[in-house]
KOLTIPA-744724 format. One record per residue: x, y, z of N, C-alpha, C, O, CB in turn; residue number from 1; residue in one letter. Coordinates in steps of 0.001 Angstrom, whole numbers, padded with zeros to 6 digits. Glycine has a CB too. Layout:
KOLTIPA-744724
((X; Y; Z); (X; Y; Z); (X; Y; Z); (X; Y; Z); (X; Y; Z); NUM; 'A')
...
//
This chain:
KOLTIPA-744724
((172975; 154720; -035744); (171997; 155621; -036213); (172851; 156954; -036795); (173807; 157405; -036164); (170919; 155977; -034958); 1; 'M')
((172432; 157482; -037966); (173243; 158517; -038415); (172703; 159887; -037943); (171863; 160180; -037092); (173353; 158447; -039900); 2; 'G')
((173368; 160534; -038674); (173016; 162067; -038074); (171966; 162754; -038943); (171892; 162441; -040131); (174402; 163112; -038061); 3; 'S')
((171223; 163590; -038469); (169970; 164141; -039162); (170496; 164468; -040565); (171625; 164933; -040719); (169294; 165514; -038390); 4; 'P')
((169697; 164230; -041547); (169829; 164637; -043061); (168670; 165401; -043578); (168597; 165893; -044704); (169980; 163394; -043976); 5; 'N')
((167559; 165463; -042429); (166420; 166267; -043089); (165785; 166784; -041931); (165921; 166268; -040822); (165376; 165432; -044044); 6; 'N')
((164946; 168006; -042205); (164362; 168641; -041307); (162482; 168344; -041163); (161852; 168504; -042209); (164838; 170098; -041671); 7; 'L')
((161963; 168075; -040336); (160466; 167878; -040685); (159726; 168927; -039898); (159831; 169299; -038730); (159892; 166362; -040309); 8; 'I')
((158947; 169290; -040894); (157962; 170569; -040356); (156483; 169834; -040504); (156032; 169337; -041536); (158082; 172241; -041495); 9; 'A')
((155833; 169894; -039178); (154428; 169385; -039266); (153642; 170195; -039972); (153963; 171380; -040068); (153803; 169195; -038038); 10; 'L')
((152590; 169758; -040531); (151353; 170222; -041265); (150222; 170489; -040361); (150443; 170547; -039151); (150902; 169206; -042283); 11; 'E')
((148961; 170668; -040853); (147830; 170936; -040250); (147064; 169525; -040217); (146168; 169366; -039387); (147101; 172098; -040975); 12; 'S')
((147350; 168667; -040964); (146867; 167190; -040819); (147873; 166275; -040218); (148949; 166721; -039820); (146489; 166593; -042184); 13; 'S')
((147521; 164802; -040120); (148769; 164111; -039589); (149526; 163676; -040809); (149279; 162686; -041499); (148443; 162831; -038615); 14; 'C')
((150348; 164433; -040953); (151420; 164367; -042130); (152514; 165396; -041885); (152362; 166263; -041024); (150741; 164677; -043616); 15; 'G')
((153596; 165316; -042614); (154533; 166022; -042370); (155314; 166423; -043825); (154995; 165864; -044874); (155299; 165300; -041343); 16; 'Y')
((156191; 167281; -043772); (156988; 167696; -045057); (158436; 167634; -044532); (158660; 168236; -043482); (156577; 169294; -045692); 17; 'T')
((159423; 166994; -045121); (160589; 166621; -044795); (161452; 167573; -045808); (161349; 167500; -047033); (160744; 165042; -044897); 18; 'A')
((162202; 168355; -045210); (163283; 169375; -046233); (164539; 168538; -045927); (164838; 168061; -044833); (163535; 171348; -045706); 19; 'M')
((165266; 168438; -047160); (166784; 167811; -046771); (167638; 168774; -046401); (167541; 169922; -046835); (167538; 167067; -047913); 20; 'A')
((168582; 168382; -045540); (169512; 169391; -044863); (170687; 169194; -045865); (171523; 170095; -045926); (169918; 169065; -043140); 21; 'L')
((170827; 168074; -046673); (172006; 167854; -047539); (171460; 166829; -048483); (170404; 166225; -048295); (173367; 167360; -046747); 22; 'R')
((172348; 166656; -049632); (171904; 165741; -050790); (171702; 164338; -050129); (172561; 163887; -049371); (173060; 165672; -052062); 23; 'D')
((170636; 163701; -050403); (170339; 162165; -050075); (170748; 161495; -051125); (170752; 162060; -052219); (168881; 161759; -049802); 24; 'I')
((171117; 160329; -051013); (171250; 159388; -051861); (170230; 158513; -052168); (169296; 158413; -051372); (172143; 158798; -051550); 25; 'K')
((170245; 157715; -053410); (168710; 157019; -053346); (169072; 155864; -052435); (170196; 155396; -052254); (167969; 156421; -054982); 26; 'P')
((167967; 155500; -051913); (167606; 154415; -050964); (168528; 154647; -049596); (168714; 153712; -048817); (167895; 152876; -051698); 27; 'E')
((169019; 155806; -049398); (169596; 156264; -047935); (168542; 156558; -047302); (167623; 157179; -047836); (170576; 157477; -047827); 28; 'E')
((168512; 156051; -045759); (167731; 155912; -044926); (167603; 157410; -044314); (168628; 158059; -044107); (168135; 154806; -044092); 29; 'E')
((166480; 157875; -044066); (166537; 159117; -043408); (166348; 159210; -041934); (165658; 158471; -041231); (165640; 159894; -043972); 30; 'L')
((167159; 160360; -041532); (167464; 160455; -040249); (166800; 161954; -039695); (167226; 163026; -040126); (169086; 160293; -040123); 31; 'F')
((165920; 161879; -038885); (165511; 163366; -038393); (165768; 163493; -036962); (165772; 162484; -036257); (163937; 163728; -038635); 32; 'A')
((165980; 164638; -036483); (166200; 164601; -035063); (164983; 165535; -034561); (164506; 166501; -035158); (167767; 165146; -034620); 33; 'F')
((164604; 165002; -033314); (163503; 165597; -032685); (164190; 166123; -031478); (165080; 165451; -030955); (162279; 164624; -032405); 34; 'Y')
((163747; 167581; -030874); (164229; 168079; -029903); (163568; 167140; -028430); (162570; 166420; -028434); (163902; 169658; -030076); 35; 'S')
((164346; 167393; -027435); (164115; 166557; -026279); (162676; 166898; -025636); (162210; 166136; -024789); (165305; 166780; -025224); 36; 'S')
((162014; 167990; -026024); (160749; 168210; -025512); (159740; 168092; -026829); (158649; 168647; -026696); (160709; 169670; -024726); 37; 'D')
((159948; 167569; -027806); (159291; 167485; -028923); (157879; 166847; -028630); (156907; 167503; -029004); (160111; 166750; -029891); 38; 'Y')
((157662; 165664; -028015); (156793; 165028; -027621); (156095; 165397; -026061); (155014; 164940; -025689); (157339; 163836; -027795); 39; 'F')
((156870; 166219; -025341); (156416; 166464; -023823); (155152; 167199; -024100); (154836; 167762; -025148); (157531; 167398; -022797); 40; 'D')
((154446; 167097; -022934); (153078; 167816; -022661); (152325; 167838; -023855); (151757; 168871; -024206); (153211; 169285; -022160); 41; 'D')
((152260; 166658; -024598); (151329; 166516; -025741); (150416; 165494; -025564); (150837; 164353; -025373); (151990; 166284; -026964); 42; 'V')
((149010; 165769; -025604); (148004; 164597; -025335); (148252; 163855; -026415); (148279; 164361; -027537); (146444; 164926; -025204); 43; 'E')
((148514; 162249; -026142); (148752; 161376; -027042); (150026; 161119; -027817); (150189; 160225; -028646); (147939; 161579; -027747); 44; 'G')
((150995; 162121; -027393); (152317; 161866; -027622); (152660; 162428; -029112); (153807; 162340; -029550); (152586; 160317; -027430); 45; 'G')
((151700; 162955; -029794); (152024; 163483; -031268); (151251; 164612; -031297); (150036; 164645; -031105); (151666; 162504; -032542); 46; 'C')
((152275; 165927; -031641); (151861; 167473; -031741); (150650; 167564; -032886); (149783; 168412; -032676); (153308; 168507; -032248); 47; 'P')
((150548; 166814; -033979); (149792; 167187; -035071); (148305; 167281; -034689); (147776; 166484; -033914); (150024; 166232; -036180); 48; 'C')
((147641; 168340; -035300); (146114; 168629; -035367); (145322; 167373; -035235); (144622; 167225; -034234); (145702; 169324; -036726); 49; 'Q')
((145376; 166380; -036238); (144861; 165022; -036304); (145053; 164349; -035257); (143972; 163972; -034802); (145319; 164306; -037263); 50; 'S')
((145937; 164012; -034644); (146527; 162963; -033554); (145927; 163963; -032290); (145474; 163413; -031285); (148595; 162643; -033596); 51; 'C')
((145943; 165075; -032369); (145491; 165827; -030998); (144103; 165732; -030822); (143569; 165516; -029734); (145832; 167368; -030946); 52; 'Q')
((143397; 165925; -032098); (141964; 165680; -032118); (141466; 164307; -031537); (140519; 164212; -030757); (141518; 165793; -033520); 53; 'H')
((142254; 163195; -032033); (141907; 161881; -031467); (142231; 161646; -030312); (141491; 160968; -029599); (142341; 160922; -032065); 54; 'E')
((143458; 162167; -029838); (143694; 162109; -028284); (142728; 162669; -027444); (142316; 161972; -026516); (144886; 162763; -027900); 55; 'A')
((142264; 163870; -027607); (141176; 164582; -027024); (139762; 163669; -026949); (139154; 163343; -025929); (140981; 165911; -027899); 56; 'Y')
((139446; 163375; -028290); (138494; 162502; -028580); (138372; 161337; -027436); (137481; 161087; -026624); (138798; 161981; -029947); 57; 'T')
((139492; 160799; -027679); (139636; 159425; -026736); (139523; 159610; -025326); (138869; 158895; -024567); (141009; 158724; -026888); 58; 'Q')
((140420; 160936; -024922); (139882; 161298; -023613); (138845; 161615; -023071); (138592; 161477; -021875); (140264; 161954; -023282); 59; 'R')
((138018; 162155; -024059); (136371; 162676; -023608); (135681; 161043; -023600); (134726; 160827; -022853); (135376; 164029; -025133); 60; 'D')
((136111; 160184; -024280); (135384; 158907; -024217); (135857; 158160; -023119); (135081; 157402; -022536); (135505; 158104; -025442); 61; 'A')
((137058; 158278; -022755); (137363; 157597; -021478); (136522; 158061; -020310); (135966; 157281; -019537); (138801; 157793; -021133); 62; 'D')
((136448; 159719; -020210); (135823; 160326; -019212); (134482; 160109; -019127); (133932; 160055; -018027); (136036; 161538; -019245); 63; 'K')
((133745; 159946; -020389); (132328; 159418; -020257); (132199; 157924; -019815); (131244; 157568; -019124); (131614; 159570; -021615); 64; 'Q')
((133079; 157139; -020182); (133056; 155686; -019539); (133255; 155647; -018091); (132522; 154923; -017417); (134146; 154787; -020127); 65; 'E')
((134381; 156510; -017418); (134445; 156761; -016172); (133165; 157253; -015424); (132980; 156917; -014254); (135423; 157595; -016074); 66; 'R')
((132418; 157925; -015989); (131208; 158674; -015432); (130233; 157463; -015355); (129581; 157265; -014330); (130621; 160016; -016436); 67; 'Q')
((130135; 156631; -016477); (128882; 155875; -016495); (129339; 154847; -015450); (128495; 154456; -014642); (128396; 155243; -018021); 68; 'R')
((130636; 154355; -015385); (130808; 153528; -014277); (130765; 153851; -012929); (130671; 153001; -012044); (131787; 153045; -014389); 69; 'D')
((130837; 155208; -012710); (130596; 155868; -011379); (129256; 155609; -011177); (128919; 155061; -010127); (130905; 157394; -011283); 70; 'M')
((128392; 155927; -012050); (126961; 155994; -011907); (126458; 154580; -011585); (125599; 154292; -010752); (126290; 156570; -013198); 71; 'Q')
((127182; 153695; -012435); (126622; 152091; -012313); (126919; 151619; -010829); (126219; 150841; -010182); (127496; 150930; -013479); 72; 'H')
((128143; 152265; -010392); (128467; 151749; -008874); (127563; 152496; -008023); (126983; 151816; -007177); (130056; 152013; -008342); 73; 'Q')
((127236; 154088; -008058); (126231; 154419; -007335); (125031; 153747; -007171); (124619; 153442; -006052); (125994; 155380; -007638); 74; 'A')
((124370; 153464; -008305); (122936; 152603; -008481); (123285; 151451; -007819); (122300; 150953; -007272); (122384; 152218; -010076); 75; 'E')
((124387; 150782; -007640); (124496; 149329; -007028); (124483; 149814; -005530); (123722; 149372; -004669); (126007; 148342; -007511); 76; 'K')
((125535; 150885; -005327); (125575; 150969; -003842); (124104; 151371; -003109); (123728; 151139; -001960); (126703; 152090; -003476); 77; 'D')
((123321; 152162; -004381); (122060; 152384; -003677); (120996; 151345; -003335); (120219; 151398; -002382); (121448; 153258; -004363); 78; 'R')
((121081; 150410; -004246); (120467; 149062; -004281); (120608; 148360; -002781); (119736; 147984; -001997); (121235; 148142; -005475); 79; 'I')
((122075; 148334; -002697); (122618; 147507; -001393); (121929; 148246; -000039); (121414; 147655; 000910); (124513; 147591; -001287); 80; 'I')
((122055; 149603; -000204); (121826; 150214; 000990); (120143; 150138; 001300); (119602; 150056; 002402); (122443; 151733; 000891); 81; 'I')
((119573; 150187; 000102); (117956; 149969; 000418); (117591; 148456; 000773); (116548; 148282; 001404); (117001; 150397; -000975); 82; 'E')
((118349; 147364; 000426); (118254; 146066; 000790); (118631; 145982; 002213); (117956; 145175; 002852); (119057; 145215; -000063); 83; 'E')
((119485; 146576; 002826); (120213; 146446; 004275); (119122; 147307; 004792); (118636; 146868; 005835); (121983; 147046; 004535); 84; 'K')
((118609; 148394; 004364); (117352; 148999; 005472); (116206; 148298; 005301); (115397; 148311; 006229); (116865; 150586; 005276); 85; 'Q')
((115949; 147662; 004272); (114624; 146660; 004320); (114765; 145608; 005416); (113896; 145363; 006253); (114405; 145808; 002859); 86; 'K')
((116300; 144838; 005295); (116379; 143775; 006367); (116313; 144379; 007693); (115854; 143716; 008624); (117658; 142948; 006273); 87; 'E')
((116714; 145537; 007867); (116601; 146257; 009497); (115270; 146531; 009891); (114910; 146404; 011061); (117350; 147756; 009669); 88; 'Q')
((114435; 146943; 008877); (113068; 147173; 009253); (112133; 145595; 009392); (111152; 145418; 010114); (112433; 148252; 008011); 89; 'K')
((112624; 144828; 008697); (112179; 143284; 008835); (112606; 142844; 010391); (111768; 142459; 011207); (113060; 142207; 007575); 90; 'Q')
((113920; 142950; 010659); (114164; 142680; 011841); (113566; 143407; 013052); (113276; 142811; 014090); (115318; 142718; 011848); 91; 'R')
((113421; 144526; 012898); (112768; 145537; 013811); (111329; 145176; 014196); (110929; 145188; 015360); (112756; 146925; 013137); 92; 'W')
((110479; 144810; 012987); (109051; 144342; 013160); (109272; 142874; 013892); (108596; 142595; 014882); (108172; 144239; 011582); 93; 'R')
((110023; 142162; 013483); (109908; 140877; 014237); (110244; 140881; 015771); (109725; 140175; 016635); (110810; 139893; 013585); 94; 'A')
((111309; 141909; 015934); (111350; 141959; 017355); (110351; 142941; 018061); (110317; 142976; 019291); (112706; 142302; 017728); 95; 'K')
((109651; 143626; 017407); (108500; 144316; 017865); (107203; 143380; 018270); (106483; 143578; 019250); (108134; 145289; 016758); 96; 'Q')
((107039; 142163; 017165); (106110; 141324; 017281); (106454; 140288; 018312); (105580; 139704; 018953); (105830; 140825; 016061); 97; 'K')
((107785; 140059; 018470); (108076; 139046; 019711); (107863; 139872; 021028); (107354; 139261; 021968); (109731; 138400; 019689); 98; 'T')
((108210; 141257; 021212); (107947; 141775; 022405); (106459; 141700; 022669); (106022; 141213; 023711); (108470; 143104; 022480); 99; 'K')
((105642; 142215; 021659); (104231; 142180; 021636); (103552; 140833; 022207); (102682; 140848; 023078); (103826; 142410; 020220); 100; 'A')
((104020; 139765; 021654); (103462; 138358; 022155); (104134; 138100; 023767); (103494; 137353; 024507); (104027; 136978; 020933); 101; 'K')
((105174; 138604; 024187); (105527; 138329; 025405); (104792; 139212; 026435); (104594; 138773; 027568); (106917; 138428; 025477); 102; 'E')
((104386; 140437; 026077); (103437; 141054; 026838); (102123; 140680; 027069); (101404; 141369; 027794); (103360; 142060; 026467); 103; 'S')
//
């Protein structure tokens, strides 16, 4: 990998402007340098506004999906509890009937 020959400046959308740091020959590969913290603490890994918007939109969608999953699980748990309570009542009633017949 070569040394940096251009400087990248981010713009407001998902794009960038590259400024040459020296003369670049035709078909020469561009090498850019990103500081070690360039992608740190950035939602989705890219600091441009478009990617940030997409990352936050995805994060919100993931949060909504987790909430739906939790609501669905809570509903399933509620049904299971109601079924167990119903079974307990039936066993209690059966026990009461047995006691009544014995007396």
